[in-house]
Each structure stands twice: as C-alpha cells, then as structure tokens.
KEBAZA-64671 format. One line per 10 residues: number of its first residue (from 1); their letters; for each residue x, z, y of C-alpha. Coordinates in steps of 0.25 Angstrom, whole numbers, plus 5000, padded with zeros to 4 digits. Last residue first. Layout:
// residues N
NUM) A) X Z Y; ...
//
This chain:
// residues 658
658) AASQGADAAA) 4722 5147 4160; 4729 5136 4152; 4719 5125 4158; 4722 5130 4172; 4737 5129 4170; 4735 5115 4164; 4727 5111 4176; 4738 5116 4186; 4748 5109 4178; 4741 5096 4179
648) SAESLLEALL) 4738 5098 4194; 4753 5101 4196; 4757 5089 4188; 4748 5080 4196; 4753 5085 4209; 4767 5083 4205; 4764 5069 4201; 4757 5066 4214; 4770 5072 4221; 4779 5063 4213
638) PELRRALREM) 4770 5050 4216; 4771 5053 4231; 4786 5058 4232; 4792 5044 4232; 4782 5038 4241; 4782 5050 4251; 4798 5049 4251; 4798 5034 4255; 4788 5037 4266; 4796 5048 4271
628) GEANLHFRDN) 4809 5040 4270; 4803 5028 4278; 4798 5038 4289; 4812 5044 4290; 4817 5055 4281; 4823 5068 4286; 4834 5077 4279; 4847 5069 4278; 4847 5063 4292; 4860 5056 4294
618) AAQSYLERFD) 4854 5042 4294; 4842 5047 4302; 4827 5049 4299; 4831 5046 4285; 4826 5035 4276; 4834 5023 4276; 4848 5028 4282; 4845 5041 4275; 4845 5034 4261; 4858 5027 4263
608) ASNMDVGSVE) 4864 5039 4268; 4861 5046 4255; 4860 5061 4255; 4846 5060 4260; 4842 5055 4246; 4827 5054 4246; 4820 5046 4234; 4811 5058 4232; 4812 5061 4217; 4826 5054 4214
598) TDGADLLRVR) 4831 5060 4227; 4828 5074 4223; 4826 5082 4236; 4811 5078 4235; 4810 5087 4223; 4795 5089 4222; 4792 5102 4215; 4778 5107 4211; 4770 5120 4212; 4756 5122 4208
588) PNQAYNAEYC) 4758 5121 4193; 4767 5133 4194; 4777 5132 4183; 4788 5126 4192; 4786 5137 4203; 4796 5148 4202; 4809 5144 4196; 4808 5129 4196; 4802 5128 4210; 4812 5138 4216
578) AIIRNAYETY) 4823 5130 4210; 4817 5117 4215; 4816 5123 4229; 4831 5128 4227; 4835 5114 4224; 4831 5109 4238; 4838 5121 4244; 4850 5118 4237; 4850 5104 4241; 4852 5107 4255
568) GYPSGGTLKW) 4864 5115 4253; 4867 5130 4250; 4874 5135 4262; 4873 5125 4268; 4868 5110 4268; 4875 5098 4261; 4870 5088 4252; 4855 5086 4252; 4844 5088 4242; 4832 5084 4250
558) PTVFVITANP) 4821 5094 4251; 4812 5099 4240; 4797 5098 4240; 4790 5109 4232; 4775 5105 4230; 4765 5116 4230; 4752 5113 4223; 4740 5119 4230; 4728 5127 4224; 4732 5141 4228
548) YTELLEQVMR) 4736 5138 4242; 4740 5151 4248; 4746 5157 4235; 4754 5145 4232; 4759 5144 4246; 4763 5158 4246; 4772 5156 4234; 4778 5143 4240; 4782 5150 4253; 4788 5162 4246
538) NWAGSFTAPD) 4795 5153 4236; 4801 5144 4247; 4805 5156 4256; 4812 5163 4244; 4819 5151 4240; 4824 5148 4254; 4828 5162 4257; 4822 5170 4269; 4809 5169 4263; 4813 5178 4251
528) LSDVDGLPVG) 4803 5175 4240; 4815 5173 4230; 4813 5166 4216; 4824 5155 4218; 4833 5166 4225; 4838 5163 4239; 4842 5150 4245; 4847 5156 4258; 4843 5149 4270; 4856 5142 4277
518) QGCDNPGGEV) 4847 5137 4289; 4850 5122 4285; 4847 5125 4271; 4834 5131 4275; 4832 5118 4283; 4834 5109 4271; 4825 5118 4262; 4810 5114 4263; 4798 5108 4256; 4784 5113 4252
508) FILDVEEADA) 4772 5104 4249; 4758 5110 4247; 4747 5103 4239; 4732 5105 4237; 4727 5114 4248; 4712 5117 4245; 4714 5132 4242; 4721 5134 4256; 4709 5128 4263; 4712 5136 4276
498) RSLETAWRDV) 4726 5131 4276; 4739 5137 4282; 4751 5128 4280; 4757 5131 4294; 4754 5146 4294; 4758 5150 4280; 4769 5140 4279; 4776 5146 4291; 4784 5157 4285; 4790 5151 4272
488) MPARNTVYNS) 4791 5138 4280; 4802 5143 4289; 4800 5137 4303; 4815 5136 4306; 4817 5148 4315; 4815 5159 4305; 4828 5158 4297; 4828 5163 4283; 4813 5160 4284; 4814 5150 4273
478) VTSGNRGANQ) 4808 5136 4271; 4815 5131 4283; 4809 5121 4293; 4817 5111 4301; 4806 5101 4303; 4793 5107 4299; 4783 5103 4288; 4770 5110 4289; 4762 5098 4284; 4747 5100 4282
468) FDWGYKDALL) 4740 5088 4274; 4726 5085 4270; 4731 5074 4262; 4725 5060 4263; 4734 5053 4252; 4742 5043 4261; 4742 5052 4273; 4747 5064 4266; 4757 5056 4258; 4763 5051 4271
458) QLWVKDSGLK) 4762 5065 4277; 4770 5071 4265; 4781 5060 4267; 4783 5063 4281; 4778 5054 4292; 4768 5062 4300; 4778 5074 4299; 4787 5068 4310; 4798 5058 4308; 4807 5067 4317
448) DGAFLSDGIA) 4808 5078 4306; 4797 5074 4295; 4790 5087 4294; 4789 5087 4279; 4803 5084 4276; 4806 5091 4289; 4803 5105 4283; 4792 5109 4274; 4778 5113 4272; 4767 5105 4266
438) LVRLADLEDY) 4752 5106 4264; 4743 5097 4257; 4728 5095 4255; 4727 5083 4245; 4719 5070 4247; 4725 5062 4237; 4739 5066 4231; 4735 5067 4216; 4728 5053 4217; 4741 5046 4219
428) SVEFLGTLFP) 4742 5033 4227; 4751 5021 4225; 4752 5011 4237; 4752 4996 4232; 4739 4992 4239; 4742 5001 4251; 4755 4995 4253; 4749 4981 4254; 4740 4986 4265; 4751 4993 4272
418) EIAQRMLLMG) 4759 4980 4273; 4747 4971 4276; 4746 4975 4291; 4760 4977 4295; 4764 4964 4288; 4754 4956 4295; 4759 4962 4308; 4773 4958 4304; 4769 4944 4301; 4763 4943 4315
408) ERNLHSADNE) 4776 4947 4321; 4783 4937 4313; 4774 4926 4316; 4760 4924 4309; 4754 4911 4304; 4739 4909 4304; 4733 4909 4318; 4744 4899 4324; 4741 4895 4338; 4749 4906 4344
398) SECYSKRFDA) 4761 4903 4335; 4767 4909 4323; 4757 4921 4325; 4759 4935 4330; 4760 4935 4345; 4753 4923 4349; 4743 4924 4338; 4740 4938 4342; 4737 4934 4356; 4728 4923 4352
388) DNVDIGSVEP) 4720 4932 4343; 4713 4925 4332; 4726 4927 4323; 4723 4942 4322; 4732 4948 4313; 4733 4964 4312; 4730 4963 4297; 4719 4972 4295; 4712 4973 4309; 4716 4959 4311
378) DCARFLAVRP) 4707 4955 4299; 4711 4942 4293; 4722 4948 4286; 4712 4955 4277; 4720 4960 4266; 4713 4960 4253; 4718 4967 4240; 4716 4963 4226; 4722 4971 4214; 4711 4981 4212
368) HSGFSHAVTE) 4700 4971 4213; 4688 4976 4220; 4688 4966 4231; 4692 4954 4222; 4681 4944 4223; 4673 4948 4235; 4684 4954 4243; 4694 4943 4240; 4683 4933 4244; 4679 4940 4257
358) CFREAYDAIT) 4693 4941 4261; 4696 4926 4259; 4683 4923 4266; 4687 4931 4278; 4700 4924 4279; 4693 4910 4277; 4684 4914 4289; 4696 4918 4297; 4703 4905 4294; 4690 4899 4300
348) GVYGNAESGP) 4679 4892 4292; 4675 4880 4283; 4682 4871 4293; 4675 4859 4298; 4681 4858 4312; 4670 4864 4320; 4669 4876 4310; 4684 4879 4312; 4684 4877 4327; 4692 4890 4331
338) NEHNFPSICV) 4700 4896 4319; 4696 4911 4318; 4709 4915 4312; 4707 4928 4304; 4720 4929 4296; 4721 4924 4282; 4717 4934 4271; 4727 4942 4262; 4723 4944 4247; 4732 4955 4241
328) VTANPFTELL) 4733 4953 4226; 4739 4965 4219; 4747 4961 4207; 4747 4967 4194; 4739 4957 4186; 4746 4944 4192; 4739 4933 4186; 4725 4938 4186; 4725 4944 4200; 4732 4932 4206
318) YSVTVNVAGS) 4722 4922 4199; 4710 4930 4204; 4715 4930 4218; 4717 4915 4218; 4704 4912 4211; 4696 4920 4221; 4704 4915 4233; 4701 4901 4228; 4687 4903 4226; 4685 4909 4240
308) FTKTDTSDLE) 4692 4897 4247; 4684 4886 4239; 4691 4875 4230; 4696 4886 4221; 4682 4889 4216; 4682 4903 4211; 4671 4908 4220; 4667 4922 4222; 4667 4922 4237; 4660 4908 4237
298) GFPVRQGRDN) 4667 4896 4243; 4675 4896 4256; 4677 4881 4257; 4691 4876 4260; 4692 4870 4273; 4707 4866 4272; 4711 4874 4284; 4702 4886 4279; 4710 4885 4266; 4722 4885 4274
288) TGGEFLILDV) 4719 4899 4280; 4714 4905 4267; 4726 4912 4261; 4733 4925 4256; 4737 4931 4243; 4747 4942 4242; 4750 4945 4228; 4756 4959 4224; 4762 4966 4212; 4767 4954 4204
278) ADADATNLTE) 4774 4960 4191; 4763 4956 4181; 4765 4941 4185; 4779 4940 4180; 4779 4926 4177; 4767 4923 4185; 4773 4916 4197; 4763 4910 4206; 4762 4895 4204; 4749 4897 4196
268) LRAVMPNRDT) 4741 4901 4208; 4745 4888 4216; 4732 4880 4215; 4724 4892 4220; 4734 4893 4231; 4731 4880 4237; 4744 4872 4240; 4736 4864 4252; 4734 4851 4246; 4724 4855 4236
258) TYDSITCGGR) 4712 4856 4245; 4701 4866 4240; 4712 4872 4232; 4709 4885 4239; 4720 4895 4243; 4726 4886 4254; 4740 4883 4257; 4746 4880 4271; 4759 4888 4269; 4762 4891 4254
248) SYNTYSWGYT) 4762 4905 4248; 4768 4908 4234; 4777 4919 4240; 4785 4927 4230; 4789 4941 4234; 4797 4951 4225; 4795 4962 4236; 4806 4970 4241; 4797 4978 4251; 4803 4974 4264
238) KAMLNVWVDE) 4806 4960 4260; 4792 4957 4254; 4786 4963 4266; 4793 4953 4275; 4789 4942 4266; 4775 4946 4266; 4775 4947 4281; 4780 4933 4283; 4794 4934 4290; 4801 4929 4277
228) QPLEKGTFYS) 4792 4916 4277; 4798 4911 4290; 4788 4910 4301; 4784 4895 4304; 4773 4896 4294; 4774 4908 4286; 4774 4908 4271; 4764 4920 4269; 4753 4916 4279; 4757 4902 4276
218) DAFGYVTLGS) 4748 4902 4263; 4747 4913 4253; 4751 4918 4239; 4762 4929 4241; 4767 4936 4228; 4773 4950 4227; 4781 4958 4218; 4782 4971 4224; 4795 4979 4226; 4790 4988 4237
208) LPYLPDAEPA) 4776 4988 4241; 4772 5002 4237; 4785 5009 4243; 4793 5017 4234; 4802 5006 4230; 4808 5005 4244; 4811 4991 4246; 4826 4988 4244; 4836 4990 4256; 4842 4977 4261
198) EPTDPDDTGT) 4856 4975 4255; 4868 4979 4263; 4879 4969 4264; 4892 4975 4257; 4891 4966 4245; 4892 4954 4254; 4883 4943 4249; 4874 4943 4262; 4886 4941 4270; 4889 4950 4282
188) GPADPNDPEP) 4896 4961 4275; 4910 4957 4278; 4911 4946 4289; 4909 4932 4284; 4897 4929 4292; 4904 4933 4305; 4896 4934 4318; 4902 4947 4323; 4892 4958 4326; 4889 4959 4341
178) EPLEAQLTIS) 4895 4970 4349; 4885 4981 4352; 4878 4979 4366; 4882 4986 4378; 4869 4988 4386; 4866 4983 4400; 4855 4988 4409; 4841 4985 4415; 4833 4996 4420; 4819 4992 4426
168) VPLSLIASGA) 4807 4998 4432; 4814 5011 4434; 4810 5022 4424; 4804 5036 4426; 4803 5043 4413; 4793 5052 4406; 4795 5056 4391; 4804 5067 4396; 4814 5076 4390; 4826 5069 4395
158) PLVSDLFYEL) 4822 5057 4404; 4822 5043 4397; 4830 5033 4405; 4845 5036 4402; 4848 5039 4387; 4834 5035 4381; 4832 5023 4389; 4847 5019 4387; 4845 5020 4372; 4833 5011 4372
148) GAIVADDCGG) 4840 5001 4381; 4852 5001 4372; 4842 4997 4361; 4837 4986 4369; 4851 4981 4372; 4854 4981 4357; 4841 4973 4354; 4844 4962 4364; 4843 4959 4379; 4835 4971 4381
138) AIVLKTGIVQ) 4821 4978 4383; 4816 4992 4385; 4802 4990 4392; 4793 5001 4397; 4779 4995 4398; 4768 4998 4408; 4772 4987 4417; 4786 4984 4415; 4795 4996 4415; 4809 4992 4411
128) ITFQDEGLGA) 4821 4996 4403; 4831 4984 4401; 4842 4980 4392; 4854 4972 4393; 4864 4967 4384; 4857 4954 4380; 4855 4951 4395; 4841 4953 4400; 4834 4942 4407; 4820 4945 4402
118) AAEESEERNT) 4820 4958 4393; 4810 4965 4402; 4800 4954 4403; 4800 4951 4388; 4798 4966 4385; 4787 4967 4395; 4779 4955 4389; 4778 4963 4376; 4783 4957 4363; 4794 4967 4362
108) GGVLIEREAE) 4808 4963 4364; 4815 4977 4366; 4808 4990 4367; 4794 4991 4375; 4790 5004 4379; 4775 5003 4380; 4764 5007 4389; 4751 4999 4388; 4752 4997 4373; 4751 4984 4366
98) EYRGPVLLDD) 4741 4983 4355; 4742 4983 4340; 4728 4982 4334; 4718 4975 4344; 4728 4964 4347; 4740 4964 4338; 4753 4968 4345; 4767 4970 4338; 4776 4977 4348; 4782 4987 4338
88) SYAAPTAGRE) 4777 5002 4339; 4780 5016 4345; 4769 5023 4351; 4766 5034 4362; 4781 5035 4365; 4787 5048 4362; 4794 5054 4374; 4797 5068 4370; 4812 5066 4368; 4812 5065 4353
78) SLTQYFADCA) 4801 5055 4354; 4809 5046 4363; 4821 5048 4354; 4812 5043 4342; 4807 5031 4350; 4821 5027 4354; 4826 5029 4339; 4815 5020 4334; 4818 5010 4345; 4832 5010 4341
68) DCLAEASFAP) 4829 5008 4326; 4820 4996 4329; 4830 4990 4338; 4841 4991 4327; 4831 4986 4317; 4828 4973 4324; 4814 4972 4331; 4803 4964 4325; 4791 4972 4331; 4797 4974 4345
58) LVLAYDRLDI) 4797 4989 4349; 4786 4996 4357; 4786 5011 4361; 4772 5015 4366; 4772 5022 4379; 4764 5034 4384; 4775 5044 4379; 4785 5036 4387; 4780 5042 4400; 4785 5032 4410
48) ETPDTLEPPT) 4787 5033 4425; 4790 5020 4432; 4802 5019 4442; 4800 5010 4454; 4815 5006 4455; 4826 5013 4448; 4837 5003 4448; 4845 5002 4436; 4860 5002 4438; 4867 4989 4436
38) SIDIKSSTST) 4879 4987 4426; 4874 4999 4419; 4881 4996 4405; 4873 5004 4394; 4880 5008 4381; 4867 5012 4376; 4872 5026 4371; 4877 5028 4385; 4891 5029 4390; 4894 5015 4387
28) DPSDSGKCSC) 4896 5010 4401; 4899 4995 4400; 4912 4990 4404; 4915 4983 4417; 4916 4995 4425; 4916 4996 4440; 4902 5002 4441; 4898 5008 4427; 4898 5023 4430; 4892 5020 4444
18) FLLASLILFS) 4880 5013 4438; 4878 5024 4428; 4879 5035 4439; 4869 5027 4448; 4859 5025 4437; 4859 5040 4433; 4857 5044 4448; 4846 5034 4449; 4839 5039 4437; 4840 5053 4441
8) VIQLLRNM) 4834 5050 4454; 4823 5043 4448; 4820 5054 4438; 4821 5065 4449; 4810 5057 4456; 4802 5055 4444; 4801 5069 4440; 4809 5075 4429
//
C-alpha cells in the first residue's frame, strides 16, 4: 500500500469512527481495546516507519500484566511479518547496554520521549506518537498502555506489512476495567484465607533452587535507603527458595584494624554452625569501609587481621574450615576511583581495595575447588561502573553515591551474578560432552512458535558443545499414510544426511501426535509398512541403524494425552514403547526415553496447572514454553547420560562376548 492510499484510508477510518461516536455519551466498545474516539486523530505530517528496524523496549520493573501484553504484542508483530530488530527492557549501562537509535517505547520507560509523550495524559488516555526517531506508546496507567498496544495492532498496523505511515500524534481514551473493591474483609484477600494461592515453589531441577545460603558483607547486602528485600541477594533468595541468613552489617570492615566498625573477623563465630554441613553457599564481600578506616594492605599471604589481606585470608579460611560443604563466593567492592584519596591520607581508593581483595583471593585460594571470585569491580563482569556519573544517576541511590545501588542497579547486579552462581552449582555429565548428534521429530524438537533454538535438545547442545543437526518439523508425521505432513520416514534420508556417518554418536527419534491427528493406522508392532505408524517407525529406525553404524538411537515418546481418535494420543506413545520392547530392547545401540511418563519427564500436559506455567498457551497441550523446555532439559539430562552409559557398557559387553 503506498503512502497516499494509507493516508486516505486512515482519514476515512477516522471519519467513520468519529461519526459512530458523535451524539453518544457512552464509549464505543466495538474494538478489543474499548476505545472511545471523543476526538478523531489528525493525520498531519505522517512518518513512514519500518518496524523491523526498531527495537521494542519495555520498562524494567513493569507489572506482570504489562509484561504479558508486551510479550503478546511482540509475538503478534512477528506473526504478521513485522518482527522488531530487538526486544529488551530499558536498562542502560554505558558501553554495555546502549540506547538504540530507533525504538518502540512501551509505557513509562526511562527514555525522555516516554516522559514527553505521557505528559498531560489522563488516567484513561493513551497516546501513540512519533518523537524524533522513537515510536512511543504511552498511557495514563498500565491498562491504558495495554489498550494502546491493542489499538496499534487493530487499527494502525497495515495488514501484511511491516511498514506503516503514522500521524505525528494519536491520543485516545480507553475504557478501563472497574477497580477492585477495597475491602480487606472480602473472601480471599486475607493472607490467612485458605483460598489464597501460595507462591509457586522454586523449581527443584534448577541448580540454585533450595540452597542454604549465608551472606557476610557490609551495606552492599543490607541496603542503605533501599529496603533490604530489594537487594539482589534477597531477590534471588525469594526466587529460588533459599534458606537465607544475612550476617551483613552496614559500615562494617573486614579487618579489626579498628574495632568500632563491627569487623567481620571479630564476628566469624556469630555465624550459626549448628548445621554447618548443610550450608551450600556463603557470599562474602567487603573492603569499602576498610578503605574508609585506612586499613593497611599487608602482604598477600598475611594472616594478620590488622591488615586488609590478612583479614581476607583469615575470613575465607575460617569459612572453608567451618562449613565443609559450602562454596565461598568472594565478591569485590565496586571500582570507585575516589578523588583526592592520596592527598587526604588514605591508603588507596575503593578501587584499590577492590583490586587488593581480588589479588588476595586469587593468590591464597585461586586453586581451591570451593572458592570462587566475582570481580564486581570490573564493569565488564558486573555491569556496574560507579565512576560514570550517568551510571550513578540512573543506578545508584543518589548521583553522589558510588557504593549503594538503587532498585534498577540491584537488577543489573543480579543479571550479572545469577549466571555466575548458576555455573558454580551446575552439574555436568561427561557422557554428553562434544557429541555428534542428529534428531528428527515434530514440534517437540522444532519448538512450534518458540523456535528450534530454544528446544530442550538445543539447550543440551549448547551446554555440551554438540555438533548438532535438528530435523524437527512442526506438524510432521512419522508415517506417509498422508503425504502432505512432511513424513519422517521419507525425509530423514535427505535431512539427516552426513558425510561422516561413521562418526555420528547419537540420534534422537520422536513423533506420534500428528499421526494421531491424521488417523494413521497403528499397524503391527513388527511391521515395515510406512503407511502405518509402527511400520514407518521400524523402517526409519532400521535404516538409521544401517546408515549410522556407530550411533546410539534414542526413542523419545511424546506426551501421553487424553483424547485423540481413532486410537488416542497415548496409544501412539505406547506403540513406540511396544516397538522398542518387541524389536530393539536387546540391541545395545537402541535406548528408550519415555518422556510421555510424567514421572520421567515432569511434563503433565493433562494438568491445567502445569500448562499455565509451562505451555505456550493455557489451552495448548502439546507445546512447551521456554521455561518448560529448560525444565525438561534439566530433567532428561541425567537420564540421557545414564542411557548412554548403559549403551556403552552393553556394547563393550557384546564385544567381549564376541
């Protein structure tokens, strides 16, 4: 559609909407956004925008409803061929997270354009504006912003195009939902009410879940003006269900060079040792206040607690000896280059103490398996650069405070250290390292709307460095009973073709739900007829065994779902098991992974509660979301390692017998 036609169409639409509302005091609820066009938008100086050149930006601390709406907005744009160049929150860190030139700003972001667009809006109003190189969707409240997103999709974005011509400003009213009654005695509102839903428990499969954690630090862990519950450690403790005890004190030193600042070395015995073996993680940080007290550095291997290095050494040694199963993570202060330090008689800057902290830990404990060093003083590691005035203005409690992060800064710190801590507790299996892997299946391998880059197999491939080829296809059948659904029995030979066939280690085969949907006959368990499910499965597996003589083939069953006709979804999953037991159970190169068994995979697509958390939609019984895929990968990872170990042992036993 050319620009002139777009402008004419928009004017006609505006006139029709205006006429439909004229003379009526009630809002027009004909659109999904329930828009009341009390004043038609004026199309003046329209700007042409290609959404594919723009980054979609959401405020970092958005409420769940706005996050969900923005996710849906991004997904709909993608489905309509208008995928934004990026999608992120509005956090900015100089040199790391930069502001894009072209952005779609949703809600109250920290960009000046968002503030400008929202100025003067009533609570029930939203605006869609072009300000400079930014497209802004702002509102008087989150519900109004959500209405603006819906209106944009319904009435602004042209069908089948990523390019639109937009007037400089559209400001409309939205019919907001009625507020909830403010009645503390109403059923379900009290914390003791039995109908009040409990917060979901931390996923026990995640490495950081359910840890017993001690914090031993200064005000970096207690917060200053910021409530302690907003400190990054507390946020993680809540997310992962930690048993967390914070022994930190604001203003404390590590060293007892002075004794009036609650030195950590003098408080070591206050840590609870009643169940010392149960402590998993100790987070140790300090140094800023030692600088303030002019504590001498001392030698790197010192144990003199009147020196900084000596106090660090004594503290870490005590923690290791007293808590024999704990990982001690040593976290340096930030990198503040305090001006005037030398002239005022200080031993060094905070940055100097941070660097000495790192040097001491590396020197004394660098090879210790239970000690890890997190260099928070390195902006490339932590994302924290308190020497930068713009950073302090955005992410510290005040622009002159180089030590204490605000909420946004705490989120940055968490984003940096969370994967670091995860890596420390991540379990790896040697059996899965550096394999050459092939896979063929349906949307369990292809990912449906999630995409194949986030499926559970790809997550394992990324972790273990697999040479991985994935021939998963949405909607694919195993059988060629129908030929228009990419039958695996026909396509595997071309899509899994490898010149190094003898070097392939592992092949995953999965399918069944789409055969059920097409009414494919189950066939006999030993059939080779590709027009039946059993026959197609057996034919494909036998050809794979011949083509890849050294590969282990893993059968992966689909979910065992209620319903389906004429046989039912569960029957196809069970038929894979029956084929395995009848034809392959004695073959050391074939193994079964019964993902359809909830006890094995943790997936229960028959449960509405499970789907609410882990499906791509609440009514989707087939497709896991990103969280579901990660959960499945963690559940199947040790089982797969065990299967491969068994296959190797069986193969060795067969060779010995021969």
